[in-house]
PDBQT receptor file of N, H, CA, C and O in Angstrom, charges set to zero:
ATOM      1  N   MET A   1      -3.467   8.793  -4.060  1.00  0.00    +0.000 N 
ATOM      2  CA  MET A   1      -4.064   9.628  -3.041  1.00  0.00    +0.000 C 
ATOM      3  C   MET A   1      -3.173  10.849  -2.856  1.00  0.00    +0.000 C 
ATOM      4  O   MET A   1      -1.950  10.727  -2.798  1.00  0.00    +0.000 OA
ATOM      5  N   LYS A   2      -3.770  11.994  -2.767  1.00  0.00    +0.000 N 
ATOM      6  H   LYS A   2      -4.764  12.094  -2.814  1.00  0.00    +0.000 HD
ATOM      7  CA  LYS A   2      -3.033  13.237  -2.616  1.00  0.00    +0.000 C 
ATOM      8  C   LYS A   2      -2.284  13.247  -1.284  1.00  0.00    +0.000 C 
ATOM      9  O   LYS A   2      -2.824  12.859  -0.249  1.00  0.00    +0.000 OA
ATOM     10  N   GLY A   3      -1.029  13.701  -1.332  1.00  0.00    +0.000 N 
ATOM     11  H   GLY A   3      -0.590  14.016  -2.174  1.00  0.00    +0.000 HD
ATOM     12  CA  GLY A   3      -0.218  13.766  -0.125  1.00  0.00    +0.000 C 
ATOM     13  C   GLY A   3       0.611  12.513   0.141  1.00  0.00    +0.000 C 
ATOM     14  O   GLY A   3       1.298  12.421   1.159  1.00  0.00    +0.000 OA
ATOM     15  N   TYR A   4       0.543  11.552  -0.773  1.00  0.00    +0.000 N 
ATOM     16  H   TYR A   4      -0.015  11.627  -1.600  1.00  0.00    +0.000 HD
ATOM     17  CA  TYR A   4       1.289  10.310  -0.618  1.00  0.00    +0.000 C 
ATOM     18  C   TYR A   4       2.069  10.025  -1.896  1.00  0.00    +0.000 C 
ATOM     19  O   TYR A   4       1.718  10.489  -2.981  1.00  0.00    +0.000 OA
ATOM     20  N   MET A   5       3.137   9.248  -1.733  1.00  0.00    +0.000 N 
ATOM     21  H   MET A   5       3.421   8.871  -0.851  1.00  0.00    +0.000 HD
ATOM     22  CA  MET A   5       3.942   8.857  -2.885  1.00  0.00    +0.000 C 
ATOM     23  C   MET A   5       4.233   7.369  -2.786  1.00  0.00    +0.000 C 
ATOM     24  O   MET A   5       4.131   6.766  -1.717  1.00  0.00    +0.000 OA
ATOM     25  N   LEU A   6       4.593   6.798  -3.910  1.00  0.00    +0.000 N 
ATOM     26  H   LEU A   6       4.675   7.288  -4.778  1.00  0.00    +0.000 HD
ATOM     27  CA  LEU A   6       5.016   5.411  -3.938  1.00  0.00    +0.000 C 
ATOM     28  C   LEU A   6       6.368   5.317  -3.238  1.00  0.00    +0.000 C 
ATOM     29  O   LEU A   6       7.217   6.191  -3.413  1.00  0.00    +0.000 OA
ATOM     30  N   ASN A   7       6.571   4.295  -2.468  1.00  0.00    +0.000 N 
ATOM     31  H   ASN A   7       5.881   3.585  -2.325  1.00  0.00    +0.000 HD
ATOM     32  CA  ASN A   7       7.837   4.090  -1.781  1.00  0.00    +0.000 C 
ATOM     33  C   ASN A   7       8.983   4.177  -2.805  1.00  0.00    +0.000 C 
ATOM     34  O   ASN A   7       8.918   3.514  -3.839  1.00  0.00    +0.000 OA
ATOM     35  N   PRO A   8      10.021   4.972  -2.545  1.00  0.00    +0.000 N 
ATOM     36  CA  PRO A   8      11.105   5.136  -3.512  1.00  0.00    +0.000 C 
ATOM     37  C   PRO A   8      12.031   3.922  -3.652  1.00  0.00    +0.000 C 
ATOM     38  O   PRO A   8      12.834   3.867  -4.583  1.00  0.00    +0.000 OA
ATOM     39  N   ASP A   9      11.928   2.958  -2.746  1.00  0.00    +0.000 N 
ATOM     40  H   ASP A   9      11.275   3.002  -1.989  1.00  0.00    +0.000 HD
ATOM     41  CA  ASP A   9      12.764   1.757  -2.799  1.00  0.00    +0.000 C 
ATOM     42  C   ASP A   9      12.185   0.788  -3.833  1.00  0.00    +0.000 C 
ATOM     43  O   ASP A   9      11.238   0.057  -3.543  1.00  0.00    +0.000 OA
ATOM     44  N   LYS A  10      12.753   0.786  -5.027  1.00  0.00    +0.000 N 
ATOM     45  H   LYS A  10      13.522   1.380  -5.263  1.00  0.00    +0.000 HD
ATOM     46  CA  LYS A  10      12.205   0.004  -6.140  1.00  0.00    +0.000 C 
ATOM     47  C   LYS A  10      12.190  -1.495  -5.858  1.00  0.00    +0.000 C 
ATOM     48  O   LYS A  10      11.251  -2.185  -6.255  1.00  0.00    +0.000 OA
ATOM     49  N   LYS A  11      13.202  -2.002  -5.189  1.00  0.00    +0.000 N 
ATOM     50  H   LYS A  11      13.965  -1.441  -4.866  1.00  0.00    +0.000 HD
ATOM     51  CA  LYS A  11      13.250  -3.429  -4.863  1.00  0.00    +0.000 C 
ATOM     52  C   LYS A  11      12.124  -3.787  -3.893  1.00  0.00    +0.000 C 
ATOM     53  O   LYS A  11      11.474  -4.822  -4.044  1.00  0.00    +0.000 OA
ATOM     54  N   TYR A  12      11.898  -2.933  -2.902  1.00  0.00    +0.000 N 
ATOM     55  H   TYR A  12      12.426  -2.093  -2.779  1.00  0.00    +0.000 HD
ATOM     56  CA  TYR A  12      10.822  -3.159  -1.938  1.00  0.00    +0.000 C 
ATOM     57  C   TYR A  12       9.463  -3.109  -2.630  1.00  0.00    +0.000 C 
ATOM     58  O   TYR A  12       8.610  -3.964  -2.388  1.00  0.00    +0.000 OA
ATOM     59  N   VAL A  13       9.259  -2.110  -3.488  1.00  0.00    +0.000 N 
ATOM     60  H   VAL A  13       9.951  -1.416  -3.684  1.00  0.00    +0.000 HD
ATOM     61  CA  VAL A  13       7.995  -1.969  -4.219  1.00  0.00    +0.000 C 
ATOM     62  C   VAL A  13       7.746  -3.208  -5.069  1.00  0.00    +0.000 C 
ATOM     63  O   VAL A  13       6.626  -3.715  -5.120  1.00  0.00    +0.000 OA
ATOM     64  N   LYS A  14       8.785  -3.693  -5.733  1.00  0.00    +0.000 N 
ATOM     65  H   LYS A  14       9.695  -3.282  -5.692  1.00  0.00    +0.000 HD
ATOM     66  CA  LYS A  14       8.647  -4.903  -6.565  1.00  0.00    +0.000 C 
ATOM     67  C   LYS A  14       8.178  -6.088  -5.721  1.00  0.00    +0.000 C 
ATOM     68  O   LYS A  14       7.313  -6.854  -6.146  1.00  0.00    +0.000 OA
ATOM     69  N   THR A  15       8.744  -6.237  -4.534  1.00  0.00    +0.000 N 
ATOM     70  H   THR A  15       9.447  -5.615  -4.188  1.00  0.00    +0.000 HD
ATOM     71  CA  THR A  15       8.360  -7.332  -3.636  1.00  0.00    +0.000 C 
ATOM     72  C   THR A  15       6.898  -7.198  -3.214  1.00  0.00    +0.000 C 
ATOM     73  O   THR A  15       6.158  -8.183  -3.224  1.00  0.00    +0.000 OA
ATOM     74  N   ILE A  16       6.479  -5.996  -2.846  1.00  0.00    +0.000 N 
ATOM     75  H   ILE A  16       7.080  -5.196  -2.838  1.00  0.00    +0.000 HD
ATOM     76  CA  ILE A  16       5.097  -5.777  -2.417  1.00  0.00    +0.000 C 
ATOM     77  C   ILE A  16       4.131  -6.012  -3.581  1.00  0.00    +0.000 C 
ATOM     78  O   ILE A  16       3.093  -6.648  -3.404  1.00  0.00    +0.000 OA
ATOM     79  N   VAL A  17       4.464  -5.509  -4.756  1.00  0.00    +0.000 N 
ATOM     80  H   VAL A  17       5.308  -4.993  -4.900  1.00  0.00    +0.000 HD
ATOM     81  CA  VAL A  17       3.592  -5.688  -5.925  1.00  0.00    +0.000 C 
ATOM     82  C   VAL A  17       3.480  -7.178  -6.277  1.00  0.00    +0.000 C 
ATOM     83  O   VAL A  17       2.405  -7.638  -6.660  1.00  0.00    +0.000 OA
ATOM     84  N   GLU A  18       4.559  -7.921  -6.154  1.00  0.00    +0.000 N 
ATOM     85  H   GLU A  18       5.433  -7.547  -5.843  1.00  0.00    +0.000 HD
ATOM     86  CA  GLU A  18       4.494  -9.363  -6.384  1.00  0.00    +0.000 C 
ATOM     87  C   GLU A  18       3.543 -10.026  -5.383  1.00  0.00    +0.000 C 
ATOM     88  O   GLU A  18       2.790 -10.933  -5.738  1.00  0.00    +0.000 OA
ATOM     89  N   GLY A  19       3.584  -9.564  -4.130  1.00  0.00    +0.000 N 
ATOM     90  H   GLY A  19       4.195  -8.827  -3.841  1.00  0.00    +0.000 HD
ATOM     91  CA  GLY A  19       2.667 -10.083  -3.111  1.00  0.00    +0.000 C 
ATOM     92  C   GLY A  19       1.224  -9.740  -3.421  1.00  0.00    +0.000 C 
ATOM     93  O   GLY A  19       0.330 -10.561  -3.216  1.00  0.00    +0.000 OA
ATOM     94  N   ILE A  20       0.988  -8.530  -3.916  1.00  0.00    +0.000 N 
ATOM     95  H   ILE A  20       1.714  -7.862  -4.082  1.00  0.00    +0.000 HD
ATOM     96  CA  ILE A  20      -0.363  -8.125  -4.312  1.00  0.00    +0.000 C 
ATOM     97  C   ILE A  20      -0.853  -9.018  -5.447  1.00  0.00    +0.000 C 
ATOM     98  O   ILE A  20      -2.006  -9.447  -5.451  1.00  0.00    +0.000 OA
ATOM     99  N   ASN A  21       0.014  -9.293  -6.396  1.00  0.00    +0.000 N 
ATOM    100  H   ASN A  21       0.951  -8.944  -6.392  1.00  0.00    +0.000 HD
ATOM    101  CA  ASN A  21      -0.359 -10.176  -7.509  1.00  0.00    +0.000 C 
ATOM    102  C   ASN A  21      -0.667 -11.589  -7.029  1.00  0.00    +0.000 C 
ATOM    103  O   ASN A  21      -1.624 -12.209  -7.495  1.00  0.00    +0.000 OA
ATOM    104  N   ARG A  22       0.139 -12.103  -6.099  1.00  0.00    +0.000 N 
ATOM    105  H   ARG A  22       0.916 -11.600  -5.721  1.00  0.00    +0.000 HD
ATOM    106  CA  ARG A  22      -0.098 -13.457  -5.556  1.00  0.00    +0.000 C 
ATOM    107  C   ARG A  22      -1.436 -13.535  -4.836  1.00  0.00    +0.000 C 
ATOM    108  O   ARG A  22      -2.106 -14.568  -4.851  1.00  0.00    +0.000 OA
ATOM    109  N   LYS A  23      -1.820 -12.419  -4.199  1.00  0.00    +0.000 N 
ATOM    110  H   LYS A  23      -1.276 -11.580  -4.186  1.00  0.00    +0.000 HD
ATOM    111  CA  LYS A  23      -3.086 -12.395  -3.448  1.00  0.00    +0.000 C 
ATOM    112  C   LYS A  23      -4.233 -11.831  -4.280  1.00  0.00    +0.000 C 
ATOM    113  O   LYS A  23      -5.254 -11.408  -3.739  1.00  0.00    +0.000 OA
ATOM    114  N   GLU A  24      -4.057 -11.830  -5.599  1.00  0.00    +0.000 N 
ATOM    115  H   GLU A  24      -3.227 -12.174  -6.039  1.00  0.00    +0.000 HD
ATOM    116  CA  GLU A  24      -5.100 -11.405  -6.538  1.00  0.00    +0.000 C 
ATOM    117  C   GLU A  24      -5.619  -9.997  -6.250  1.00  0.00    +0.000 C 
ATOM    118  O   GLU A  24      -6.826  -9.755  -6.270  1.00  0.00    +0.000 OA
ATOM    119  N   GLY A  25      -4.693  -9.071  -5.981  1.00  0.00    +0.000 N 
ATOM    120  H   GLY A  25      -3.712  -9.268  -5.965  1.00  0.00    +0.000 HD
ATOM    121  CA  GLY A  25      -5.047  -7.672  -5.798  1.00  0.00    +0.000 C 
ATOM    122  C   GLY A  25      -5.227  -7.229  -4.361  1.00  0.00    +0.000 C 
ATOM    123  O   GLY A  25      -5.464  -6.051  -4.095  1.00  0.00    +0.000 OA
ATOM    124  N   HIS A  26      -5.116  -8.158  -3.441  1.00  0.00    +0.000 N 
ATOM    125  H   HIS A  26      -4.923  -9.115  -3.657  1.00  0.00    +0.000 HD
ATOM    126  CA  HIS A  26      -5.294  -7.817  -2.028  1.00  0.00    +0.000 C 
ATOM    127  C   HIS A  26      -3.961  -7.475  -1.374  1.00  0.00    +0.000 C 
ATOM    128  O   HIS A  26      -2.907  -7.954  -1.792  1.00  0.00    +0.000 OA
ATOM    129  N   CYS A  27      -4.024  -6.649  -0.353  1.00  0.00    +0.000 N 
ATOM    130  H   CYS A  27      -4.880  -6.260  -0.013  1.00  0.00    +0.000 HD
ATOM    131  CA  CYS A  27      -2.838  -6.235   0.388  1.00  0.00    +0.000 C 
ATOM    132  C   CYS A  27      -2.100  -7.467   0.922  1.00  0.00    +0.000 C 
ATOM    133  O   CYS A  27      -2.710  -8.319   1.568  1.00  0.00    +0.000 OA
ATOM    134  N   PRO A  28      -0.798  -7.568   0.657  1.00  0.00    +0.000 N 
ATOM    135  CA  PRO A  28      -0.053  -8.757   1.084  1.00  0.00    +0.000 C 
ATOM    136  C   PRO A  28       0.196  -8.826   2.588  1.00  0.00    +0.000 C 
ATOM    137  O   PRO A  28       0.560  -9.885   3.098  1.00  0.00    +0.000 OA
ATOM    138  N   CYS A  29       0.009  -7.730   3.302  1.00  0.00    +0.000 N 
ATOM    139  H   CYS A  29      -0.287  -6.869   2.888  1.00  0.00    +0.000 HD
ATOM    140  CA  CYS A  29       0.272  -7.763   4.745  1.00  0.00    +0.000 C 
ATOM    141  C   CYS A  29      -1.002  -8.012   5.555  1.00  0.00    +0.000 C 
ATOM    142  O   CYS A  29      -0.986  -7.899   6.781  1.00  0.00    +0.000 OA
ATOM    143  N   ARG A  30      -2.080  -8.343   4.896  1.00  0.00    +0.000 N 
ATOM    144  H   ARG A  30      -2.093  -8.435   3.900  1.00  0.00    +0.000 HD
ATOM    145  CA  ARG A  30      -3.357  -8.643   5.573  1.00  0.00    +0.000 C 
ATOM    146  C   ARG A  30      -3.606 -10.146   5.553  1.00  0.00    +0.000 C 
ATOM    147  O   ARG A  30      -3.311 -10.825   4.569  1.00  0.00    +0.000 OA
ATOM    148  N   PHE A  31      -4.152 -10.651   6.648  1.00  0.00    +0.000 N 
ATOM    149  H   PHE A  31      -4.392 -10.100   7.447  1.00  0.00    +0.000 HD
ATOM    150  CA  PHE A  31      -4.459 -12.079   6.727  1.00  0.00    +0.000 C 
ATOM    151  C   PHE A  31      -5.718 -12.415   5.937  1.00  0.00    +0.000 C 
ATOM    152  O   PHE A  31      -5.781 -13.444   5.266  1.00  0.00    +0.000 OA
ATOM    153  N   ASN A  32      -6.719 -11.542   6.021  1.00  0.00    +0.000 N 
ATOM    154  H   ASN A  32      -6.667 -10.705   6.566  1.00  0.00    +0.000 HD
ATOM    155  CA  ASN A  32      -7.967 -11.802   5.313  1.00  0.00    +0.000 C 
ATOM    156  C   ASN A  32      -7.930 -11.185   3.926  1.00  0.00    +0.000 C 
ATOM    157  O   ASN A  32      -7.150 -10.269   3.663  1.00  0.00    +0.000 OA
ATOM    158  N   SER A  33      -8.767 -11.686   3.053  1.00  0.00    +0.000 N 
ATOM    159  H   SER A  33      -9.400 -12.429   3.266  1.00  0.00    +0.000 HD
ATOM    160  CA  SER A  33      -8.894 -11.151   1.698  1.00  0.00    +0.000 C 
ATOM    161  C   SER A  33     -10.377 -10.919   1.430  1.00  0.00    +0.000 C 
ATOM    162  O   SER A  33     -11.131 -11.856   1.167  1.00  0.00    +0.000 OA
ATOM    163  N   ASP A  34     -10.781  -9.646   1.501  1.00  0.00    +0.000 N 
ATOM    164  H   ASP A  34     -10.169  -8.885   1.715  1.00  0.00    +0.000 HD
ATOM    165  CA  ASP A  34     -12.159  -9.284   1.196  1.00  0.00    +0.000 C 
ATOM    166  C   ASP A  34     -12.156  -7.917   0.518  1.00  0.00    +0.000 C 
ATOM    167  O   ASP A  34     -11.095  -7.396   0.173  1.00  0.00    +0.000 OA
ATOM    168  N   ASP A  35     -13.317  -7.347   0.329  1.00  0.00    +0.000 N 
ATOM    169  H   ASP A  35     -14.179  -7.770   0.609  1.00  0.00    +0.000 HD
ATOM    170  CA  ASP A  35     -13.406  -6.070  -0.380  1.00  0.00    +0.000 C 
ATOM    171  C   ASP A  35     -12.621  -4.953   0.302  1.00  0.00    +0.000 C 
ATOM    172  O   ASP A  35     -12.207  -4.003  -0.363  1.00  0.00    +0.000 OA
ATOM    173  N   THR A  36     -12.409  -5.047   1.608  1.00  0.00    +0.000 N 
ATOM    174  H   THR A  36     -12.745  -5.819   2.148  1.00  0.00    +0.000 HD
ATOM    175  CA  THR A  36     -11.706  -3.983   2.335  1.00  0.00    +0.000 C 
ATOM    176  C   THR A  36     -10.190  -4.065   2.190  1.00  0.00    +0.000 C 
ATOM    177  O   THR A  36      -9.481  -3.119   2.533  1.00  0.00    +0.000 OA
ATOM    178  N   THR A  37      -9.690  -5.192   1.682  1.00  0.00    +0.000 N 
ATOM    179  H   THR A  37     -10.266  -5.961   1.403  1.00  0.00    +0.000 HD
ATOM    180  CA  THR A  37      -8.239  -5.371   1.594  1.00  0.00    +0.000 C 
ATOM    181  C   THR A  37      -7.697  -5.261   0.174  1.00  0.00    +0.000 C 
ATOM    182  O   THR A  37      -6.505  -5.471  -0.048  1.00  0.00    +0.000 OA
ATOM    183  N   LEU A  38      -8.559  -4.934  -0.791  1.00  0.00    +0.000 N 
ATOM    184  H   LEU A  38      -9.528  -4.764  -0.611  1.00  0.00    +0.000 HD
ATOM    185  CA  LEU A  38      -8.068  -4.705  -2.148  1.00  0.00    +0.000 C 
ATOM    186  C   LEU A  38      -7.170  -3.476  -2.156  1.00  0.00    +0.000 C 
ATOM    187  O   LEU A  38      -7.525  -2.442  -1.589  1.00  0.00    +0.000 OA
ATOM    188  N   CYS A  39      -6.028  -3.582  -2.784  1.00  0.00    +0.000 N 
ATOM    189  H   CYS A  39      -5.739  -4.422  -3.244  1.00  0.00    +0.000 HD
ATOM    190  CA  CYS A  39      -5.063  -2.488  -2.808  1.00  0.00    +0.000 C 
ATOM    191  C   CYS A  39      -5.496  -1.410  -3.800  1.00  0.00    +0.000 C 
ATOM    192  O   CYS A  39      -5.811  -1.731  -4.946  1.00  0.00    +0.000 OA
ATOM    193  N   PRO A  40      -5.519  -0.152  -3.393  1.00  0.00    +0.000 N 
ATOM    194  CA  PRO A  40      -5.240   0.348  -2.058  1.00  0.00    +0.000 C 
ATOM    195  C   PRO A  40      -6.391   0.001  -1.108  1.00  0.00    +0.000 C 
ATOM    196  O   PRO A  40      -7.563   0.166  -1.446  1.00  0.00    +0.000 OA
ATOM    197  N   CYS A  41      -6.039  -0.475   0.065  1.00  0.00    +0.000 N 
ATOM    198  H   CYS A  41      -5.087  -0.610   0.339  1.00  0.00    +0.000 HD
ATOM    199  CA  CYS A  41      -7.030  -0.970   1.025  1.00  0.00    +0.000 C 
ATOM    200  C   CYS A  41      -7.858   0.174   1.625  1.00  0.00    +0.000 C 
ATOM    201  O   CYS A  41      -7.495   1.346   1.527  1.00  0.00    +0.000 OA
ATOM    202  N   ASP A  42      -8.972  -0.202   2.244  1.00  0.00    +0.000 N 
ATOM    203  H   ASP A  42      -9.267  -1.155   2.324  1.00  0.00    +0.000 HD
ATOM    204  CA  ASP A  42      -9.862   0.787   2.847  1.00  0.00    +0.000 C 
ATOM    205  C   ASP A  42      -9.160   1.597   3.943  1.00  0.00    +0.000 C 
ATOM    206  O   ASP A  42      -9.416   2.793   4.085  1.00  0.00    +0.000 OA
ATOM    207  N   GLU A  43      -8.278   0.956   4.717  1.00  0.00    +0.000 N 
ATOM    208  H   GLU A  43      -8.069  -0.015   4.602  1.00  0.00    +0.000 HD
ATOM    209  CA  GLU A  43      -7.587   1.677   5.785  1.00  0.00    +0.000 C 
ATOM    210  C   GLU A  43      -6.723   2.801   5.211  1.00  0.00    +0.000 C 
ATOM    211  O   GLU A  43      -6.638   3.881   5.796  1.00  0.00    +0.000 OA
ATOM    212  N   PHE A  44      -6.089   2.550   4.079  1.00  0.00    +0.000 N 
ATOM    213  H   PHE A  44      -6.158   1.672   3.604  1.00  0.00    +0.000 HD
ATOM    214  CA  PHE A  44      -5.294   3.594   3.448  1.00  0.00    +0.000 C 
ATOM    215  C   PHE A  44      -6.199   4.684   2.868  1.00  0.00    +0.000 C 
ATOM    216  O   PHE A  44      -5.926   5.872   3.038  1.00  0.00    +0.000 OA
ATOM    217  N   ILE A  45      -7.254   4.291   2.200  1.00  0.00    +0.000 N 
ATOM    218  H   ILE A  45      -7.476   3.326   2.062  1.00  0.00    +0.000 HD
ATOM    219  CA  ILE A  45      -8.158   5.268   1.601  1.00  0.00    +0.000 C 
ATOM    220  C   ILE A  45      -8.823   6.141   2.667  1.00  0.00    +0.000 C 
ATOM    221  O   ILE A  45      -8.926   7.356   2.498  1.00  0.00    +0.000 OA
ATOM    222  N   ASN A  46      -9.268   5.535   3.749  1.00  0.00    +0.000 N 
ATOM    223  H   ASN A  46      -9.184   4.548   3.887  1.00  0.00    +0.000 HD
ATOM    224  CA  ASN A  46     -10.021   6.264   4.775  1.00  0.00    +0.000 C 
ATOM    225  C   ASN A  46      -9.160   6.945   5.833  1.00  0.00    +0.000 C 
ATOM    226  O   ASN A  46      -9.528   8.002   6.346  1.00  0.00    +0.000 OA
ATOM    227  N   LYS A  47      -8.008   6.343   6.168  1.00  0.00    +0.000 N 
ATOM    228  H   LYS A  47      -7.708   5.484   5.752  1.00  0.00    +0.000 HD
ATOM    229  CA  LYS A  47      -7.195   6.865   7.272  1.00  0.00    +0.000 C 
ATOM    230  C   LYS A  47      -5.779   7.242   6.871  1.00  0.00    +0.000 C 
ATOM    231  O   LYS A  47      -5.041   7.807   7.678  1.00  0.00    +0.000 OA
ATOM    232  N   GLY A  48      -5.382   6.936   5.627  1.00  0.00    +0.000 N 
ATOM    233  H   GLY A  48      -5.981   6.476   4.972  1.00  0.00    +0.000 HD
ATOM    234  CA  GLY A  48      -4.033   7.247   5.182  1.00  0.00    +0.000 C 
ATOM    235  C   GLY A  48      -2.971   6.335   5.760  1.00  0.00    +0.000 C 
ATOM    236  O   GLY A  48      -1.796   6.698   5.807  1.00  0.00    +0.000 OA
ATOM    237  N   ILE A  49      -3.381   5.139   6.207  1.00  0.00    +0.000 N 
ATOM    238  H   ILE A  49      -4.336   4.845   6.169  1.00  0.00    +0.000 HD
ATOM    239  CA  ILE A  49      -2.437   4.192   6.809  1.00  0.00    +0.000 C 
ATOM    240  C   ILE A  49      -2.170   3.057   5.825  1.00  0.00    +0.000 C 
ATOM    241  O   ILE A  49      -3.073   2.294   5.482  1.00  0.00    +0.000 OA
ATOM    242  N   CYS A  50      -0.913   2.956   5.372  1.00  0.00    +0.000 N 
ATOM    243  H   CYS A  50      -0.180   3.577   5.651  1.00  0.00    +0.000 HD
ATOM    244  CA  CYS A  50      -0.501   1.860   4.494  1.00  0.00    +0.000 C 
ATOM    245  C   CYS A  50       0.448   0.976   5.298  1.00  0.00    +0.000 C 
ATOM    246  O   CYS A  50       1.631   1.283   5.442  1.00  0.00    +0.000 OA
ATOM    247  N   LYS A  51      -0.090  -0.121   5.817  1.00  0.00    +0.000 N 
ATOM    248  H   LYS A  51      -1.051  -0.370   5.700  1.00  0.00    +0.000 HD
ATOM    249  CA  LYS A  51       0.693  -0.997   6.698  1.00  0.00    +0.000 C 
ATOM    250  C   LYS A  51       1.884  -1.633   6.002  1.00  0.00    +0.000 C 
ATOM    251  O   LYS A  51       2.894  -1.911   6.648  1.00  0.00    +0.000 OA
ATOM    252  N   CYS A  52       1.788  -1.868   4.703  1.00  0.00    +0.000 N 
ATOM    253  H   CYS A  52       0.967  -1.642   4.179  1.00  0.00    +0.000 HD
ATOM    254  CA  CYS A  52       2.905  -2.510   4.009  1.00  0.00    +0.000 C 
ATOM    255  C   CYS A  52       3.925  -1.484   3.498  1.00  0.00    +0.000 C 
ATOM    256  O   CYS A  52       4.943  -1.860   2.916  1.00  0.00    +0.000 OA
ATOM    257  N   LYS A  53       3.657  -0.197   3.711  1.00  0.00    +0.000 N 
ATOM    258  H   LYS A  53       2.831   0.109   4.183  1.00  0.00    +0.000 HD
ATOM    259  CA  LYS A  53       4.581   0.901   3.338  1.00  0.00    +0.000 C 
ATOM    260  C   LYS A  53       4.796   1.012   1.832  1.00  0.00    +0.000 C 
ATOM    261  O   LYS A  53       5.832   1.509   1.390  1.00  0.00    +0.000 OA
ATOM    262  N   LEU A  54       3.824   0.553   1.039  1.00  0.00    +0.000 N 
ATOM    263  H   LEU A  54       2.983   0.149   1.398  1.00  0.00    +0.000 HD
ATOM    264  CA  LEU A  54       3.893   0.763  -0.402  1.00  0.00    +0.000 C 
ATOM    265  C   LEU A  54       3.715   2.252  -0.703  1.00  0.00    +0.000 C 
ATOM    266  O   LEU A  54       4.386   2.809  -1.571  1.00  0.00    +0.000 OA
ATOM    267  N   PHE A  55       2.803   2.877   0.027  1.00  0.00    +0.000 N 
ATOM    268  H   PHE A  55       2.258   2.425   0.733  1.00  0.00    +0.000 HD
ATOM    269  CA  PHE A  55       2.563   4.308  -0.108  1.00  0.00    +0.000 C 
ATOM    270  C   PHE A  55       3.055   5.010   1.153  1.00  0.00    +0.000 C 
ATOM    271  O   PHE A  55       2.752   4.585   2.267  1.00  0.00    +0.000 OA
ATOM    272  N   LEU A  56       3.812   6.083   0.971  1.00  0.00    +0.000 N 
ATOM    273  H   LEU A  56       4.058   6.429   0.066  1.00  0.00    +0.000 HD
ATOM    274  CA  LEU A  56       4.374   6.846   2.083  1.00  0.00    +0.000 C 
ATOM    275  C   LEU A  56       3.884   8.284   2.016  1.00  0.00    +0.000 C 
ATOM    276  O   LEU A  56       3.682   8.823   0.928  1.00  0.00    +0.000 OA
ATOM    277  N   PRO A  57       3.691   8.912   3.186  1.00  0.00    +0.000 N 
ATOM    278  CA  PRO A  57       3.290  10.324   3.158  1.00  0.00    +0.000 C 
ATOM    279  C   PRO A  57       4.419  11.190   2.600  1.00  0.00    +0.000 C 
ATOM    280  O   PRO A  57       5.598  10.936   2.845  1.00  0.00    +0.000 OA
ATOM    281  N   ILE A  58       4.035  12.201   1.856  1.00  0.00    +0.000 N 
ATOM    282  H   ILE A  58       3.077  12.408   1.657  1.00  0.00    +0.000 HD
ATOM    283  CA  ILE A  58       5.016  13.165   1.343  1.00  0.00    +0.000 C 
ATOM    284  C   ILE A  58       5.280  14.164   2.459  1.00  0.00    +0.000 C 
ATOM    285  O   ILE A  58       4.363  14.814   2.960  1.00  0.00    +0.000 OA
ATOM    286  N   GLU A  59       6.526  14.273   2.832  1.00  0.00    +0.000 N 
ATOM    287  H   GLU A  59       7.271  13.744   2.425  1.00  0.00    +0.000 HD
ATOM    288  CA  GLU A  59       6.892  15.211   3.893  1.00  0.00    +0.000 C 
ATOM    289  C   GLU A  59       7.093  16.597   3.286  1.00  0.00    +0.000 C 
ATOM    290  O   GLU A  59       7.836  16.771   2.320  1.00  0.00    +0.000 OA
ATOM    291  N   ASN A  60       6.424  17.559   3.868  1.00  0.00    +0.000 N 
ATOM    292  H   ASN A  60       5.820  17.417   4.653  1.00  0.00    +0.000 HD
ATOM    293  CA  ASN A  60       6.568  18.939   3.393  1.00  0.00    +0.000 C 
ATOM    294  C   ASN A  60       7.853  19.530   3.952  1.00  0.00    +0.000 C 
ATOM    295  O   ASN A  60       8.042  19.597   5.166  1.00  0.00    +0.000 OA
ATOM    296  N   LYS A  61       8.717  19.950   3.069  1.00  0.00    +0.000 N 
ATOM    297  H   LYS A  61       8.563  19.895   2.083  1.00  0.00    +0.000 HD
ATOM    298  CA  LYS A  61       9.990  20.555   3.490  1.00  0.00    +0.000 C 
ATOM    299  C   LYS A  61       9.885  22.057   3.307  1.00  0.00    +0.000 C 
ATOM    300  O   LYS A  61       9.534  22.540   2.231  1.00  0.00    +0.000 OA
ATOM    301  N   LYS A  62      10.190  22.786   4.362  1.00  0.00    +0.000 N 
ATOM    302  H   LYS A  62      10.475  22.393   5.237  1.00  0.00    +0.000 HD
ATOM    303  CA  LYS A  62      10.108  24.247   4.307  1.00  0.00    +0.000 C 
ATOM    304  C   LYS A  62      11.465  24.857   4.442  1.00  0.00    +0.000 C 
ATOM    305  O   LYS A  62      11.598  26.081   4.419  1.00  0.00    +0.000 OA
TER     306      LYS A  62
């Protein structure tokens, strides 16, 4: 998604990706697993909110 980057903490990203794999593609920080929680989840796509912090907003530096 434009304006966002992958979290630069490689160890953290590895942990989150392992959780996504365990949940068969669903966000690891969600209790339910349905079409809205497939990573990237609907909340991130529609509102830019990534609760597990896998994707972070790119801060514009001036």
